C-alpha positions as CSV (number, residue, x, y, z in Angstrom):
1,M,-29.7,-28.1,42.4
2,I,-28.3,-27.0,39.0
3,T,-24.5,-27.5,38.4
4,F,-22.3,-26.2,36.0
5,D,-19.4,-28.7,35.1
6,Q,-16.5,-26.4,33.3
7,V,-19.2,-24.9,31.1
8,T,-17.8,-22.8,28.1
9,K,-19.7,-21.1,25.6
10,Y,-18.4,-19.4,22.2
11,Y,-20.6,-17.4,19.6
12,G,-18.1,-18.1,16.8
13,E,-14.8,-16.9,17.8
14,T,-16.1,-14.7,20.6
15,L,-16.1,-16.2,24.3
16,G,-19.3,-15.9,26.0
17,V,-18.5,-17.8,29.3
18,N,-15.5,-19.7,30.2
19,E,-15.1,-22.9,32.4
20,L,-18.0,-21.9,34.7
21,D,-17.9,-24.1,37.5
22,F,-20.8,-23.7,40.2
23,S,-24.0,-25.1,41.6
24,V,-27.3,-23.3,42.4
25,Q,-28.4,-25.0,45.6
26,D,-32.2,-25.9,46.2
27,G,-34.1,-23.0,47.5
28,E,-31.1,-20.4,47.7
29,F,-31.4,-16.9,45.9
30,L,-28.3,-16.7,44.0
31,V,-26.9,-13.6,42.4
32,M,-24.6,-13.4,39.4
33,L,-23.1,-9.6,39.6
34,G,-20.8,-8.2,36.7
35,P,-20.5,-5.5,34.1
36,T,-22.2,-5.4,30.7
37,G,-20.5,-8.1,28.6
38,A,-19.4,-10.5,31.3
39,G,-21.7,-13.4,30.1
40,K,-24.4,-13.1,33.0
41,T,-27.4,-13.5,30.4
42,T,-25.5,-16.1,28.6
43,T,-25.5,-18.1,31.9
44,L,-29.1,-17.6,32.1
45,N,-29.8,-18.7,28.4
46,L,-27.4,-21.7,29.2
47,I,-29.9,-22.8,32.2
48,S,-33.0,-22.1,29.9
49,G,-31.6,-24.2,27.0
50,V,-31.8,-21.2,24.7
51,I,-28.0,-22.3,23.8
52,K,-26.2,-25.0,24.5
53,P,-22.6,-25.4,25.8
54,S,-19.7,-25.2,23.4
55,S,-18.1,-27.8,26.1
56,G,-18.9,-28.6,29.7
57,D,-21.9,-30.0,31.3
58,I,-24.8,-28.7,33.2
59,F,-27.1,-30.8,35.5
60,F,-30.5,-30.6,37.3
61,N,-29.8,-32.4,40.2
62,D,-27.8,-35.4,38.8
63,D,-29.4,-35.3,35.1
64,L,-27.3,-34.2,32.2
65,I,-29.5,-31.5,30.8
66,N,-27.5,-30.5,27.7
67,P,-29.6,-32.3,25.4
68,V,-33.0,-31.6,26.7
69,S,-35.2,-29.1,24.9
70,P,-36.2,-25.7,26.5
71,R,-39.9,-26.5,26.6
72,K,-39.2,-29.7,28.9
73,R,-36.8,-27.9,31.5
74,N,-39.3,-26.3,33.6
75,V,-37.4,-23.2,34.1
76,S,-39.1,-19.6,34.3
77,F,-37.9,-16.6,32.8
78,V,-38.5,-13.0,34.0
79,F,-36.9,-10.6,31.7
80,Q,-35.5,-7.0,31.8
81,D,-38.0,-5.7,29.3
82,F,-41.6,-6.6,30.8
83,I,-43.2,-8.3,27.2
84,L,-46.6,-8.3,28.2
85,Y,-49.4,-8.8,25.7
86,P,-51.1,-5.7,25.6
87,N,-54.2,-7.0,24.3
88,M,-54.6,-9.2,27.2
89,T,-55.8,-8.4,30.6
90,V,-53.5,-8.8,33.8
91,E,-55.5,-11.7,34.8
92,E,-54.8,-13.3,31.2
93,N,-51.5,-12.3,31.1
94,I,-50.7,-14.0,34.3
95,A,-52.6,-17.1,33.6
96,F,-51.0,-17.3,29.9
97,P,-48.2,-20.2,30.8
98,L,-50.7,-22.2,32.3
99,H,-52.6,-22.7,29.0
100,S,-49.6,-24.5,27.7
101,P,-50.4,-27.8,25.8
102,V,-47.4,-29.1,28.1
103,R,-49.4,-28.5,31.4
104,D,-52.9,-30.1,32.3
105,F,-54.5,-27.4,34.5
106,D,-58.6,-26.8,34.2
107,E,-59.8,-23.5,33.9
108,E,-60.5,-23.1,37.5
109,E,-57.2,-24.0,38.9
110,I,-55.7,-21.5,36.4
111,M,-57.7,-18.6,37.5
112,D,-57.0,-19.6,41.0
113,R,-53.5,-19.7,40.8
114,A,-53.4,-16.2,38.8
115,H,-55.6,-14.8,41.5
116,K,-53.3,-15.9,44.3
117,V,-50.2,-14.8,42.8
118,A,-51.6,-11.5,41.8
119,S,-52.8,-11.0,45.4
120,T,-49.2,-12.1,46.7
121,L,-47.8,-8.8,44.4
122,S,-50.6,-6.3,45.2
123,I,-51.8,-6.4,41.6
124,D,-55.2,-8.2,42.2
125,S,-57.0,-4.6,41.9
126,H,-55.7,-4.5,38.3
127,L,-56.7,-8.0,37.1
128,K,-58.9,-6.5,34.2
129,K,-56.9,-3.8,33.1
130,H,-54.7,-3.7,30.2
131,P,-50.9,-3.5,30.4
132,P,-50.8,0.0,28.9
133,N,-53.0,1.4,31.6
134,L,-50.3,0.3,34.3
135,S,-47.3,2.2,35.5
136,G,-43.9,0.6,34.8
137,G,-43.7,-1.0,38.4
138,E,-47.1,-2.4,38.4
139,Q,-46.3,-4.0,34.6
140,Q,-42.9,-5.5,36.3
141,R,-45.0,-6.9,38.8
142,V,-47.6,-8.7,36.1
143,G,-44.4,-10.0,34.6
144,I,-43.1,-11.4,37.8
145,A,-46.3,-12.8,38.6
146,R,-46.6,-14.6,35.1
147,A,-43.4,-16.4,36.1
148,L,-44.6,-17.1,39.8
149,V,-47.9,-18.7,38.7
150,R,-45.8,-21.9,37.7
151,D,-44.0,-24.2,39.7
152,P,-40.5,-24.1,38.0
153,I,-37.6,-25.9,39.2
154,I,-35.8,-22.5,39.3
155,F,-36.5,-18.7,38.3
156,L,-34.0,-16.9,36.3
157,M,-34.2,-13.1,36.3
158,D,-32.4,-11.2,34.1
159,E,-32.1,-7.5,35.7
160,P,-36.0,-7.4,35.8
161,L,-35.7,-4.1,37.8
162,S,-33.0,-2.3,36.0
163,N,-35.5,0.1,34.1
164,L,-37.6,1.0,37.1
165,D,-37.4,4.2,39.3
166,A,-35.2,4.0,42.2
167,K,-37.8,3.8,45.0
168,I,-40.0,1.5,43.1
169,K,-36.7,-0.9,42.4
170,E,-36.1,-0.9,46.2
171,N,-39.6,-1.8,47.2
172,L,-39.9,-4.6,44.4
173,S,-36.6,-5.9,45.3
174,S,-37.8,-6.3,48.7
175,E,-40.8,-8.1,47.9
176,L,-38.9,-10.5,45.8
177,K,-36.5,-11.5,48.8
178,R,-39.5,-11.6,51.0
179,L,-41.4,-13.8,48.3
180,Q,-38.1,-16.3,47.8
181,E,-38.2,-16.7,51.6
182,V,-41.6,-17.6,52.1
183,R,-42.2,-19.6,49.1
184,G,-38.5,-21.5,49.1
185,D,-38.3,-21.0,45.7
186,T,-34.7,-21.4,43.9
187,F,-33.8,-17.8,42.6
188,F,-30.9,-17.1,40.1
189,Y,-30.9,-13.2,39.4
190,V,-28.2,-11.6,37.5
191,T,-27.6,-7.7,37.7
192,H,-24.7,-5.2,37.3
193,D,-26.2,-3.1,40.3
194,Q,-23.8,-4.1,43.5
195,S,-26.2,-2.4,45.7
196,L,-29.0,-4.7,44.6
197,A,-26.7,-7.6,44.3
198,L,-25.6,-7.2,48.1
199,S,-28.8,-6.8,49.3
200,L,-30.7,-9.9,47.5
201,A,-28.0,-12.5,47.6
202,D,-27.7,-15.5,49.8
203,R,-24.6,-16.0,47.6
204,L,-23.1,-13.9,45.4
205,I,-20.8,-14.9,42.1
206,V,-18.9,-12.1,40.8
207,L,-18.2,-12.6,36.8
208,R,-15.5,-11.0,34.8
209,N,-15.0,-11.6,30.9
210,G,-16.8,-14.9,31.3
211,K,-15.0,-16.2,34.2
212,I,-15.8,-16.4,37.8
213,A,-13.7,-13.6,39.4
214,Q,-15.0,-14.6,43.0
215,M,-17.7,-16.6,44.7
216,G,-19.2,-16.6,48.3
217,D,-21.4,-14.5,50.8
218,P,-22.0,-11.1,50.1
219,L,-20.5,-10.2,53.3
220,S,-17.2,-12.0,52.9
221,L,-17.0,-10.6,49.4
222,Y,-17.5,-7.1,50.5
223,N,-15.0,-7.4,53.4
224,D,-12.4,-9.8,51.8
225,P,-12.0,-9.0,48.2
226,N,-9.4,-11.2,46.1
227,S,-8.6,-8.9,43.5
228,V,-8.8,-5.0,42.7
229,F,-11.5,-5.9,40.2
230,V,-13.8,-7.5,43.1
231,A,-13.1,-4.4,45.6
232,R,-13.7,-2.0,43.1
233,F,-17.0,-3.5,41.9
234,L,-18.5,-4.2,45.1
235,T,-17.8,-0.9,47.0
236,Q,-19.5,2.5,46.7
237,P,-18.1,4.7,47.3
238,E,-15.2,2.8,45.7
239,V,-12.2,1.4,47.7
240,N,-9.4,3.5,48.4
241,L,-6.1,2.4,46.6
242,L,-2.9,3.9,47.2
243,P,0.6,2.8,45.3
244,C,3.1,1.6,47.7
245,S,6.3,-0.6,47.8
246,Y,7.5,-3.1,50.6
247,D,10.8,-2.9,52.0
248,G,10.6,-6.3,53.9
249,N,9.1,-4.4,57.0
250,V,6.9,-1.9,56.1
251,C,5.0,-0.5,52.8
252,Q,5.9,3.0,51.6
253,L,2.8,4.6,50.6
254,D,3.5,6.8,47.3
255,G,2.2,10.3,47.6
256,V,1.6,9.9,51.5
257,S,4.5,11.0,54.3
258,G,4.4,7.6,56.1
259,S,4.4,4.0,56.0
260,I,2.1,0.6,56.8
261,G,3.6,-1.4,59.2
262,V,3.0,-5.4,57.9
263,S,2.6,-8.5,59.9
264,P,4.6,-11.2,58.4
265,E,2.1,-13.8,59.7
266,K,-0.6,-12.1,57.9
267,H,0.7,-10.9,54.7
268,S,2.9,-13.2,52.2
269,L,4.9,-10.3,50.7
270,E,8.2,-10.1,49.1
271,A,10.8,-7.3,49.6
272,G,10.8,-4.9,46.7
273,S,7.2,-5.7,45.5
274,Y,4.9,-2.9,44.2
275,L,1.7,-3.0,45.5
276,L,-1.9,-1.2,45.9
277,C,-2.7,-1.0,49.5
278,G,-6.6,-0.8,49.7
279,F,-8.8,0.8,52.5
280,L,-12.7,0.4,52.4
281,P,-14.2,3.8,53.0
282,K,-16.2,2.3,56.0
283,D,-12.7,1.3,58.0
284,L,-11.5,5.3,57.8
285,E,-11.9,7.4,60.5
286,L,-12.2,11.5,60.6
287,L,-11.1,13.0,64.0
288,T,-11.4,16.6,64.7
289,T,-10.6,17.1,68.2
290,E,-6.9,16.6,70.0
291,G,-8.9,14.6,72.5
292,D,-9.9,11.9,69.9
293,L,-6.3,12.1,68.5
294,E,-4.6,11.4,72.1
295,S,-7.1,8.9,73.0
296,Q,-7.2,6.4,70.1
297,T,-3.3,6.5,69.1
298,N,-1.4,3.2,69.8
299,G,1.3,1.0,67.6
300,E,-1.4,-0.2,65.1
301,I,-3.1,3.2,64.0
302,S,-1.8,5.8,61.5
303,L,-2.7,9.4,61.9
304,H,-2.3,12.1,59.1
305,E,-3.5,15.6,58.8
306,A,-6.2,16.1,55.8
307,Q,-8.1,18.7,54.3
308,V,-11.5,18.0,53.4
309,R,-12.2,18.6,49.8
310,Q,-15.8,17.4,49.1
311,V,-18.6,16.5,51.3
312,R,-21.8,14.5,49.7
313,F,-24.6,12.6,51.1
314,L,-25.8,9.1,50.8
315,G,-29.1,8.9,52.7
316,A,-28.0,7.6,56.0
317,D,-24.5,8.7,55.6
318,Q,-22.2,10.8,54.1
319,V,-19.2,10.6,52.3
320,V,-16.0,13.0,52.7
321,T,-13.3,13.4,50.4
322,V,-10.0,14.3,52.0
323,D,-6.9,15.1,50.7
324,V,-3.9,13.3,52.5
325,D,-0.5,15.0,51.0
326,Q,-0.7,13.9,47.0
327,A,-3.4,11.1,47.5
328,S,-7.4,11.9,47.9
329,L,-9.5,9.2,50.3
330,D,-13.1,8.5,50.5
331,V,-14.4,8.5,54.1
332,I,-17.9,7.1,55.2
333,V,-19.1,9.3,58.4
334,S,-22.5,9.6,60.2
335,P,-24.8,12.3,58.8
336,G,-24.3,14.3,61.9
337,T,-21.0,15.0,61.2
338,N,-20.5,18.6,60.8
339,L,-17.7,19.2,58.5
340,A,-17.4,21.7,55.4
341,V,-15.1,21.9,52.1
342,G,-11.5,23.4,53.5
343,D,-11.3,22.1,57.0
344,T,-8.4,20.5,58.7
345,V,-8.9,17.0,60.2
346,Q,-6.9,14.2,61.0
347,I,-7.5,10.6,59.2
348,K,-7.1,7.7,60.9
349,W,-6.6,4.1,59.8
350,N,-5.8,0.8,61.2
351,T,-3.0,-1.3,59.8
352,K,-4.6,-4.6,60.3
353,D,-7.9,-3.1,57.7
354,A,-5.2,-2.8,55.2
355,F,-5.4,-5.1,51.7
356,F,-2.7,-5.6,49.5
357,F,-3.1,-6.0,45.5
358,D,-0.2,-6.7,43.3
359,D,0.4,-3.7,41.2
360,A,0.7,-5.4,37.8
361,T,-1.8,-8.2,38.4
362,G,-4.5,-6.9,40.6
363,E,-4.5,-10.1,42.5
364,R,-4.9,-10.3,46.4
365,V,-1.5,-10.6,48.1
366,G,-2.4,-9.9,51.8
């Protein structure tokens, strides 16, 4: 287990990370998600020992690791760029870390390890080739194989799939997840890609400006974000946000003729508060027939007439953007839904699905 205890890192006067406090559990696939400059790579470099904390402590199990040199930490790093030796064959690139003087492997064991990991990543047919003769996806497999050939305490991965084409990225991410589960290794993966983060992570850390914005399992963070930042960063299409004001009983929506009832037991709101009301696109529904309208109306359902502005396809789903009075909302519908720009529909939401955020701070209040 790797533990960060109130770790802060400054680069001169620039803050890299601020009071990071979390643990990487043995055998888990932990993903850190955040925009460029959030402090993701700094966190990896702190674990590897490339940089030292300005304050706070890092532990490997119960051992303080701050003073330990990088070469003695037994961590493995996979970078965004392939960083392969072009004059070496694939076999030699994979085996290279095992030739380190701090390791005691004979040549037969080195080659055996290299061939096994190459077979695991389906590059065993390329062992005698040189990296310039491989595709981008094959080169990244070699980079990953070179990390896997060792037995480190943790694999650190700095967006290793970000330079790959979408299909190759999807296939290789699936293989990474499978490998981690089969081998039981500890993976710490950082990325700015929310779809990749949600699909890979056992546990997810959302990082913002060097601080942890929220941490937990991916489904919990997606369905229960604690701030506007997390809600927007994790959702694609993005969460719908409507300005509103709370009068002590209901939330009056700006730009929409209607209100949302609020349960005092569920939400701790103060009368007179200015808020942002959020709905995930998956929690909204479009109705096109009177039969649907009559059968699904009850006290918790709000229905509004809307006009279709845009329809776009996202693989297994399609996203429909509708105009409701002065507001625009995105709704995820099944690909078989037959809608066209200009159609009139009813948009339906359940008040229990609404999030409420403080308009000034962006923090979740209900």
